[in-house]
PyMOL Python script that loads the backbone (N, CA, C, O; Angstrom):
from pymol import cmd

cmd.read_pdbstr("""\
ATOM      1  N   MET A   1      28.958  13.038  14.835  1.00  0.00           N
ATOM      2  CA  MET A   1      29.240  11.880  13.986  1.00  0.00           C
ATOM      3  C   MET A   1      29.017  10.572  14.759  1.00  0.00           C
ATOM      4  O   MET A   1      28.540   9.580  14.208  1.00  0.00           O
ATOM      5  N   GLN A   2      29.370  10.596  16.027  1.00  0.00           N
ATOM      6  CA  GLN A   2      29.212   9.396  16.862  1.00  0.00           C
ATOM      7  C   GLN A   2      27.735   9.020  17.007  1.00  0.00           C
ATOM      8  O   GLN A   2      27.383   7.842  17.065  1.00  0.00           O
ATOM      9  N   ARG A   3      26.878  10.048  17.063  1.00  0.00           N
ATOM     10  CA  ARG A   3      25.442   9.772  17.181  1.00  0.00           C
ATOM     11  C   ARG A   3      24.928   9.023  15.955  1.00  0.00           C
ATOM     12  O   ARG A   3      24.096   8.123  16.071  1.00  0.00           O
ATOM     13  N   LEU A   4      25.428   9.399  14.783  1.00  0.00           N
ATOM     14  CA  LEU A   4      25.031   8.720  13.549  1.00  0.00           C
ATOM     15  C   LEU A   4      25.500   7.268  13.552  1.00  0.00           C
ATOM     16  O   LEU A   4      24.753   6.373  13.157  1.00  0.00           O
ATOM     17  N   VAL A   5      26.716   7.036  13.989  1.00  0.00           N
ATOM     18  CA  VAL A   5      27.261   5.674  14.061  1.00  0.00           C
ATOM     19  C   VAL A   5      26.442   4.838  15.031  1.00  0.00           C
ATOM     20  O   VAL A   5      26.108   3.690  14.739  1.00  0.00           O
ATOM     21  N   ASN A   6      26.118   5.412  16.188  1.00  0.00           N
ATOM     22  CA  ASN A   6      25.302   4.691  17.181  1.00  0.00           C
ATOM     23  C   ASN A   6      23.913   4.380  16.630  1.00  0.00           C
ATOM     24  O   ASN A   6      23.378   3.291  16.835  1.00  0.00           O
ATOM     25  N   PHE A   7      23.341   5.353  15.930  1.00  0.00           N
ATOM     26  CA  PHE A   7      22.022   5.139  15.333  1.00  0.00           C
ATOM     27  C   PHE A   7      22.057   3.991  14.334  1.00  0.00           C
ATOM     28  O   PHE A   7      21.182   3.126  14.357  1.00  0.00           O
ATOM     29  N   LEU A   8      23.049   3.974  13.463  1.00  0.00           N
ATOM     30  CA  LEU A   8      23.153   2.915  12.456  1.00  0.00           C
ATOM     31  C   LEU A   8      23.404   1.552  13.099  1.00  0.00           C
ATOM     32  O   LEU A   8      22.901   0.539  12.613  1.00  0.00           O
ATOM     33  N   LYS A   9      24.163   1.517  14.169  1.00  0.00           N
ATOM     34  CA  LYS A   9      24.371   0.258  14.892  1.00  0.00           C
ATOM     35  C   LYS A   9      23.051  -0.236  15.482  1.00  0.00           C
ATOM     36  O   LYS A   9      22.732  -1.422  15.412  1.00  0.00           O
ATOM     37  N   ASP A  10      22.287   0.699  16.067  1.00  0.00           N
ATOM     38  CA  ASP A  10      20.989   0.328  16.637  1.00  0.00           C
ATOM     39  C   ASP A  10      20.035  -0.177  15.551  1.00  0.00           C
ATOM     40  O   ASP A  10      19.310  -1.149  15.762  1.00  0.00           O
ATOM     41  N   VAL A  11      20.038   0.471  14.415  1.00  0.00           N
ATOM     42  CA  VAL A  11      19.189   0.040  13.304  1.00  0.00           C
ATOM     43  C   VAL A  11      19.577  -1.367  12.870  1.00  0.00           C
ATOM     44  O   VAL A  11      18.713  -2.217  12.657  1.00  0.00           O
ATOM     45  N   SER A  12      20.867  -1.608  12.741  1.00  0.00           N
ATOM     46  CA  SER A  12      21.345  -2.928  12.336  1.00  0.00           C
ATOM     47  C   SER A  12      20.924  -3.991  13.346  1.00  0.00           C
ATOM     48  O   SER A  12      20.501  -5.084  12.967  1.00  0.00           O
ATOM     49  N   ARG A  13      21.038  -3.673  14.610  1.00  0.00           N
ATOM     50  CA  ARG A  13      20.668  -4.623  15.664  1.00  0.00           C
ATOM     51  C   ARG A  13      19.168  -4.925  15.611  1.00  0.00           C
ATOM     52  O   ARG A  13      18.765  -6.080  15.756  1.00  0.00           O
ATOM     53  N   GLU A  14      18.343  -3.899  15.407  1.00  0.00           N
ATOM     54  CA  GLU A  14      16.889  -4.101  15.335  1.00  0.00           C
ATOM     55  C   GLU A  14      16.480  -4.867  14.083  1.00  0.00           C
ATOM     56  O   GLU A  14      15.552  -5.674  14.132  1.00  0.00           O
ATOM     57  N   MET A  15      17.151  -4.630  12.971  1.00  0.00           N
ATOM     58  CA  MET A  15      16.813  -5.324  11.724  1.00  0.00           C
ATOM     59  C   MET A  15      17.060  -6.826  11.839  1.00  0.00           C
ATOM     60  O   MET A  15      16.397  -7.616  11.167  1.00  0.00           O
ATOM     61  N   LYS A  16      18.001  -7.222  12.676  1.00  0.00           N
ATOM     62  CA  LYS A  16      18.258  -8.647  12.881  1.00  0.00           C
ATOM     63  C   LYS A  16      17.118  -9.316  13.649  1.00  0.00           C
ATOM     64  O   LYS A  16      16.946 -10.532  13.569  1.00  0.00           O
ATOM     65  N   LYS A  17      16.341  -8.525  14.392  1.00  0.00           N
ATOM     66  CA  LYS A  17      15.228  -9.064  15.173  1.00  0.00           C
ATOM     67  C   LYS A  17      13.948  -9.207  14.343  1.00  0.00           C
ATOM     68  O   LYS A  17      13.006  -9.876  14.767  1.00  0.00           O
ATOM     69  N   VAL A  18      13.914  -8.586  13.174  1.00  0.00           N
ATOM     70  CA  VAL A  18      12.709  -8.578  12.348  1.00  0.00           C
ATOM     71  C   VAL A  18      12.437  -9.975  11.807  1.00  0.00           C
ATOM     72  O   VAL A  18      13.346 -10.689  11.386  1.00  0.00           O
ATOM     73  N   SER A  19      11.162 -10.343  11.830  1.00  0.00           N
ATOM     74  CA  SER A  19      10.740 -11.620  11.263  1.00  0.00           C
ATOM     75  C   SER A  19      10.299 -11.364   9.825  1.00  0.00           C
ATOM     76  O   SER A  19       9.191 -10.880   9.593  1.00  0.00           O
ATOM     77  N   TRP A  20      11.155 -11.686   8.860  1.00  0.00           N
ATOM     78  CA  TRP A  20      10.861 -11.426   7.461  1.00  0.00           C
ATOM     79  C   TRP A  20       9.973 -12.533   6.910  1.00  0.00           C
ATOM     80  O   TRP A  20      10.138 -13.693   7.287  1.00  0.00           O
ATOM     81  N   PRO A  21       9.025 -12.201   6.018  1.00  0.00           N
ATOM     82  CA  PRO A  21       8.141 -13.227   5.460  1.00  0.00           C
ATOM     83  C   PRO A  21       8.911 -14.161   4.513  1.00  0.00           C
ATOM     84  O   PRO A  21       9.867 -13.763   3.847  1.00  0.00           O
ATOM     85  N   LYS A  22       8.458 -15.397   4.486  1.00  0.00           N
ATOM     86  CA  LYS A  22       9.045 -16.383   3.574  1.00  0.00           C
ATOM     87  C   LYS A  22       8.493 -16.162   2.172  1.00  0.00           C
ATOM     88  O   LYS A  22       7.612 -15.323   1.983  1.00  0.00           O
ATOM     89  N   GLY A  23       8.992 -16.895   1.198  1.00  0.00           N
ATOM     90  CA  GLY A  23       8.619 -16.708  -0.198  1.00  0.00           C
ATOM     91  C   GLY A  23       7.132 -16.821  -0.469  1.00  0.00           C
ATOM     92  O   GLY A  23       6.550 -15.940  -1.102  1.00  0.00           O
ATOM     93  N   LYS A  24       6.504 -17.903   0.004  1.00  0.00           N
ATOM     94  CA  LYS A  24       5.066 -18.110  -0.238  1.00  0.00           C
ATOM     95  C   LYS A  24       4.245 -17.031   0.460  1.00  0.00           C
ATOM     96  O   LYS A  24       3.264 -16.529  -0.089  1.00  0.00           O
ATOM     97  N   GLU A  25       4.655 -16.686   1.665  1.00  0.00           N
ATOM     98  CA  GLU A  25       3.960 -15.655   2.430  1.00  0.00           C
ATOM     99  C   GLU A  25       4.040 -14.311   1.710  1.00  0.00           C
ATOM    100  O   GLU A  25       3.041 -13.601   1.588  1.00  0.00           O
ATOM    101  N   LEU A  26       5.213 -13.977   1.246  1.00  0.00           N
ATOM    102  CA  LEU A  26       5.418 -12.719   0.526  1.00  0.00           C
ATOM    103  C   LEU A  26       4.583 -12.679  -0.749  1.00  0.00           C
ATOM    104  O   LEU A  26       3.990 -11.649  -1.069  1.00  0.00           O
ATOM    105  N   TYR A  27       4.534 -13.778  -1.470  1.00  0.00           N
ATOM    106  CA  TYR A  27       3.737 -13.885  -2.694  1.00  0.00           C
ATOM    107  C   TYR A  27       2.259 -13.654  -2.384  1.00  0.00           C
ATOM    108  O   TYR A  27       1.580 -12.911  -3.093  1.00  0.00           O
ATOM    109  N   ARG A  28       1.761 -14.293  -1.321  1.00  0.00           N
ATOM    110  CA  ARG A  28       0.353 -14.155  -0.937  1.00  0.00           C
ATOM    111  C   ARG A  28       0.040 -12.718  -0.513  1.00  0.00           C
ATOM    112  O   ARG A  28      -0.998 -12.172  -0.887  1.00  0.00           O
ATOM    113  N   TYR A  29       0.928 -12.111   0.261  1.00  0.00           N
ATOM    114  CA  TYR A  29       0.731 -10.719   0.686  1.00  0.00           C
ATOM    115  C   TYR A  29       0.733  -9.779  -0.519  1.00  0.00           C
ATOM    116  O   TYR A  29      -0.068  -8.846  -0.586  1.00  0.00           O
ATOM    117  N   THR A  30       1.626 -10.026  -1.460  1.00  0.00           N
ATOM    118  CA  THR A  30       1.704  -9.185  -2.651  1.00  0.00           C
ATOM    119  C   THR A  30       0.424  -9.285  -3.466  1.00  0.00           C
ATOM    120  O   THR A  30      -0.103  -8.268  -3.919  1.00  0.00           O
ATOM    121  N   LEU A  31      -0.082 -10.498  -3.659  1.00  0.00           N
ATOM    122  CA  LEU A  31      -1.338 -10.676  -4.390  1.00  0.00           C
ATOM    123  C   LEU A  31      -2.501  -9.994  -3.671  1.00  0.00           C
ATOM    124  O   LEU A  31      -3.367  -9.401  -4.314  1.00  0.00           O
ATOM    125  N   THR A  32      -2.521 -10.076  -2.358  1.00  0.00           N
ATOM    126  CA  THR A  32      -3.576  -9.436  -1.577  1.00  0.00           C
ATOM    127  C   THR A  32      -3.546  -7.927  -1.768  1.00  0.00           C
ATOM    128  O   THR A  32      -4.585  -7.301  -1.974  1.00  0.00           O
ATOM    129  N   VAL A  33      -2.364  -7.349  -1.702  1.00  0.00           N
ATOM    130  CA  VAL A  33      -2.231  -5.900  -1.877  1.00  0.00           C
ATOM    131  C   VAL A  33      -2.644  -5.491  -3.287  1.00  0.00           C
ATOM    132  O   VAL A  33      -3.381  -4.519  -3.454  1.00  0.00           O
ATOM    133  N   LEU A  34      -2.183  -6.217  -4.304  1.00  0.00           N
ATOM    134  CA  LEU A  34      -2.530  -5.880  -5.686  1.00  0.00           C
ATOM    135  C   LEU A  34      -4.031  -6.008  -5.937  1.00  0.00           C
ATOM    136  O   LEU A  34      -4.621  -5.165  -6.614  1.00  0.00           O
ATOM    137  N   ALA A  35      -4.645  -7.047  -5.401  1.00  0.00           N
ATOM    138  CA  ALA A  35      -6.091  -7.229  -5.567  1.00  0.00           C
ATOM    139  C   ALA A  35      -6.856  -6.108  -4.871  1.00  0.00           C
ATOM    140  O   ALA A  35      -7.841  -5.603  -5.410  1.00  0.00           O
ATOM    141  N   THR A  36      -6.418  -5.722  -3.694  1.00  0.00           N
ATOM    142  CA  THR A  36      -7.080  -4.641  -2.958  1.00  0.00           C
ATOM    143  C   THR A  36      -6.958  -3.320  -3.700  1.00  0.00           C
ATOM    144  O   THR A  36      -7.929  -2.570  -3.799  1.00  0.00           O
ATOM    145  N   VAL A  37      -5.779  -3.033  -4.219  1.00  0.00           N
ATOM    146  CA  VAL A  37      -5.564  -1.795  -4.977  1.00  0.00           C
ATOM    147  C   VAL A  37      -6.410  -1.801  -6.247  1.00  0.00           C
ATOM    148  O   VAL A  37      -7.015  -0.785  -6.590  1.00  0.00           O
ATOM    149  N   ALA A  38      -6.457  -2.932  -6.945  1.00  0.00           N
ATOM    150  CA  ALA A  38      -7.268  -3.021  -8.169  1.00  0.00           C
ATOM    151  C   ALA A  38      -8.747  -2.823  -7.850  1.00  0.00           C
ATOM    152  O   ALA A  38      -9.449  -2.114  -8.571  1.00  0.00           O
ATOM    153  N   PHE A  39      -9.218  -3.446  -6.776  1.00  0.00           N
ATOM    154  CA  PHE A  39     -10.620  -3.297  -6.373  1.00  0.00           C
ATOM    155  C   PHE A  39     -10.922  -1.840  -6.039  1.00  0.00           C
ATOM    156  O   PHE A  39     -11.942  -1.305  -6.475  1.00  0.00           O
ATOM    157  N   ALA A  40     -10.051  -1.199  -5.276  1.00  0.00           N
ATOM    158  CA  ALA A  40     -10.263   0.202  -4.895  1.00  0.00           C
ATOM    159  C   ALA A  40     -10.266   1.099  -6.136  1.00  0.00           C
ATOM    160  O   ALA A  40     -11.078   2.020  -6.230  1.00  0.00           O
ATOM    161  N   ALA A  41      -9.372   0.840  -7.080  1.00  0.00           N
ATOM    162  CA  ALA A  41      -9.306   1.652  -8.298  1.00  0.00           C
ATOM    163  C   ALA A  41     -10.599   1.514  -9.105  1.00  0.00           C
ATOM    164  O   ALA A  41     -11.150   2.514  -9.566  1.00  0.00           O
ATOM    165  N   VAL A  42     -11.078   0.298  -9.277  1.00  0.00           N
ATOM    166  CA  VAL A  42     -12.322   0.077 -10.029  1.00  0.00           C
ATOM    167  C   VAL A  42     -13.505   0.690  -9.284  1.00  0.00           C
ATOM    168  O   VAL A  42     -14.349   1.348  -9.891  1.00  0.00           O
ATOM    169  N   PHE A  43     -13.566   0.480  -7.995  1.00  0.00           N
ATOM    170  CA  PHE A  43     -14.671   1.011  -7.185  1.00  0.00           C
ATOM    171  C   PHE A  43     -14.750   2.528  -7.304  1.00  0.00           C
ATOM    172  O   PHE A  43     -15.817   3.076  -7.583  1.00  0.00           O
ATOM    173  N   PHE A  44     -13.622   3.211  -7.091  1.00  0.00           N
ATOM    174  CA  PHE A  44     -13.647   4.672  -7.129  1.00  0.00           C
ATOM    175  C   PHE A  44     -13.843   5.195  -8.549  1.00  0.00           C
ATOM    176  O   PHE A  44     -14.398   6.280  -8.726  1.00  0.00           O
ATOM    177  N   SER A  45     -13.406   4.462  -9.552  1.00  0.00           N
ATOM    178  CA  SER A  45     -13.671   4.859 -10.936  1.00  0.00           C
ATOM    179  C   SER A  45     -15.163   4.799 -11.227  1.00  0.00           C
ATOM    180  O   SER A  45     -15.715   5.705 -11.852  1.00  0.00           O
ATOM    181  N   VAL A  46     -15.811   3.741 -10.777  1.00  0.00           N
ATOM    182  CA  VAL A  46     -17.259   3.601 -10.984  1.00  0.00           C
ATOM    183  C   VAL A  46     -18.011   4.691 -10.220  1.00  0.00           C
ATOM    184  O   VAL A  46     -18.941   5.291 -10.759  1.00  0.00           O
ATOM    185  N   VAL A  47     -17.626   4.949  -8.994  1.00  0.00           N
ATOM    186  CA  VAL A  47     -18.274   6.004  -8.209  1.00  0.00           C
ATOM    187  C   VAL A  47     -18.070   7.356  -8.885  1.00  0.00           C
ATOM    188  O   VAL A  47     -19.011   8.143  -8.986  1.00  0.00           O
ATOM    189  N   ASP A  48     -16.865   7.632  -9.344  1.00  0.00           N
ATOM    190  CA  ASP A  48     -16.575   8.892 -10.025  1.00  0.00           C
ATOM    191  C   ASP A  48     -17.400   9.025 -11.302  1.00  0.00           C
ATOM    192  O   ASP A  48     -17.948  10.090 -11.583  1.00  0.00           O
ATOM    193  N   LEU A  49     -17.487   7.953 -12.066  1.00  0.00           N
ATOM    194  CA  LEU A  49     -18.285   7.970 -13.289  1.00  0.00           C
ATOM    195  C   LEU A  49     -19.757   8.235 -12.965  1.00  0.00           C
ATOM    196  O   LEU A  49     -20.424   9.008 -13.652  1.00  0.00           O
ATOM    197  N   GLY A  50     -20.250   7.589 -11.920  1.00  0.00           N
ATOM    198  CA  GLY A  50     -21.649   7.787 -11.520  1.00  0.00           C
ATOM    199  C   GLY A  50     -21.919   9.212 -11.079  1.00  0.00           C
ATOM    200  O   GLY A  50     -22.925   9.802 -11.474  1.00  0.00           O
ATOM    201  N   ILE A  51     -21.039   9.774 -10.267  1.00  0.00           N
ATOM    202  CA  ILE A  51     -21.229  11.148  -9.806  1.00  0.00           C
ATOM    203  C   ILE A  51     -21.117  12.127 -10.968  1.00  0.00           C
ATOM    204  O   ILE A  51     -21.894  13.078 -11.055  1.00  0.00           O
ATOM    205  N   SER A  52     -20.161  11.903 -11.855  1.00  0.00           N
ATOM    206  CA  SER A  52     -20.012  12.773 -13.027  1.00  0.00           C
ATOM    207  C   SER A  52     -21.249  12.727 -13.906  1.00  0.00           C
ATOM    208  O   SER A  52     -21.722  13.761 -14.379  1.00  0.00           O
ATOM    209  N   SER A  53     -21.769  11.535 -14.121  1.00  0.00           N
ATOM    210  CA  SER A  53     -22.993  11.394 -14.942  1.00  0.00           C
ATOM    211  C   SER A  53     -24.172  12.085 -14.263  1.00  0.00           C
ATOM    212  O   SER A  53     -24.977  12.733 -14.933  1.00  0.00           O
ATOM    213  N   LEU A  54     -24.280  11.957 -12.965  1.00  0.00           N
ATOM    214  CA  LEU A  54     -25.369  12.599 -12.222  1.00  0.00           C
ATOM    215  C   LEU A  54     -25.262  14.116 -12.315  1.00  0.00           C
ATOM    216  O   LEU A  54     -26.272  14.790 -12.520  1.00  0.00           O
ATOM    217  N   ILE A  55     -24.094  14.649 -12.174  1.00  0.00           N
ATOM    218  CA  ILE A  55     -23.901  16.104 -12.264  1.00  0.00           C
ATOM    219  C   ILE A  55     -24.232  16.587 -13.679  1.00  0.00           C
ATOM    220  O   ILE A  55     -24.910  17.602 -13.839  1.00  0.00           O
ATOM    221  N   ARG A  56     -23.760  15.871 -14.705  1.00  0.00           N
ATOM    222  CA  ARG A  56     -24.079  16.242 -16.088  1.00  0.00           C
ATOM    223  C   ARG A  56     -25.584  16.200 -16.332  1.00  0.00           C
ATOM    224  O   ARG A  56     -26.124  17.072 -17.013  1.00  0.00           O
ATOM    225  N   PHE A  57     -26.262  15.199 -15.786  1.00  0.00           N
ATOM    226  CA  PHE A  57     -27.713  15.064 -15.941  1.00  0.00           C
ATOM    227  C   PHE A  57     -28.439  16.222 -15.277  1.00  0.00           C
ATOM    228  O   PHE A  57     -29.404  16.749 -15.831  1.00  0.00           O
ATOM    229  N   ILE A  58     -27.984  16.623 -14.095  1.00  0.00           N
ATOM    230  CA  ILE A  58     -28.625  17.722 -13.363  1.00  0.00           C
ATOM    231  C   ILE A  58     -28.415  19.066 -14.074  1.00  0.00           C
ATOM    232  O   ILE A  58     -29.325  19.893 -14.121  1.00  0.00           O
ATOM    233  N   LEU A  59     -27.229  19.278 -14.618  1.00  0.00           N
ATOM    234  CA  LEU A  59     -26.901  20.556 -15.231  1.00  0.00           C
ATOM    235  C   LEU A  59     -27.477  20.727 -16.634  1.00  0.00           C
ATOM    236  O   LEU A  59     -27.530  21.851 -17.131  1.00  0.00           O
ATOM    237  N   GLU A  60     -27.899  19.678 -17.269  1.00  0.00           N
ATOM    238  CA  GLU A  60     -28.459  19.791 -18.624  1.00  0.00           C
ATOM    239  C   GLU A  60     -29.929  19.979 -18.605  1.00  0.00           C
ATOM    240  O   GLU A  60     -30.551  20.091 -19.662  1.00  0.00           O
TER     241      GLU A  60
END
""", "prot")
cmd.dss("prot")
cmd.show_as("cartoon", "prot")
cmd.util.cbc("prot")
cmd.orient("prot")
């Protein structure tokens, strides 16, 4: 039980050292992540559609 208490104390101490992003920074990071995910989703959807169409064309 003491090990768990020590671990949680260490976690608390380390969390105080973390440099958390400010509001504008967090907003910009969030937009960057969402844009990247949207781009990746569209890109892989187009690639998947192209490969599927190519396979259908070859098999017919």
